[in-house]
N, C-alpha and C positions, 0 to 999 in steps of 0.2 A: 504494500500500500504506500502511496506517495502522499506527502503533505499537500493539503489543499492550497489554492491560491488565496491571497488576502481578500477579505470581504470588500466589495460586493461581488467579486468574481466567483467566490465559493460561498455557499450558504452557511448559516450557523449550524445546521444539521451536519454538514460535511466536517466542520471543525470539531463538533462534539463526537462524531464517529472516530475521527483521527485521534482525539484525546483518549477515548476509550480503547482504541487499538494500542496506544502507547502504554497502557496499563498492563498489557499482556505480552509484550515483546522485550527482548534485551538487545539494545543497539547502543553503539557509542553515543555519548553526549545526551543520554536519555533525559536527565533533569532539565537541560536547556530546551529540548524539544517540548517537554511538558510545560515549561514556563512560557514558551512562545505560544503554544496552543491556548493556555489559560488567559494570556494577555489578549490574544485575538478574540476569544469568546467574550471577554469583558468589554473590549472595544466595540464589538457588534452590539452588545446589550446597551451600552452607553449611547451609541449612535441612534439606535432605534428608539430609546426612551426620550432622547433629547429633541426629537423632530418637532414637537409641538411647543417647546419652550422658546420664549423670546431670547434673542441673543443678548449677551451682556453689553452694556454701553461701553464705548471706546474709552480707554484711559486718557487719551489725548483728544480734545475736541477737534473736529474738522477745521482745517485752516490754521491751527495753532502753530504748526511747524513751518509755515510759509514765512519767508522774510520780507 
């Protein structure tokens, strides 16, 4: 099995299946692969949850950086 592409090219389901697969194999750098899968799943969840939220206001007002 190969690692899925980053979201949105691969679904959350693909990433969860990949993470489950990693629980049952022994490959080099397994902790790093698990960390990457967990981070990608967390990013997908964050992105899906934040769609309806308004964006934070800019820290620097528009035009403030123009001389």
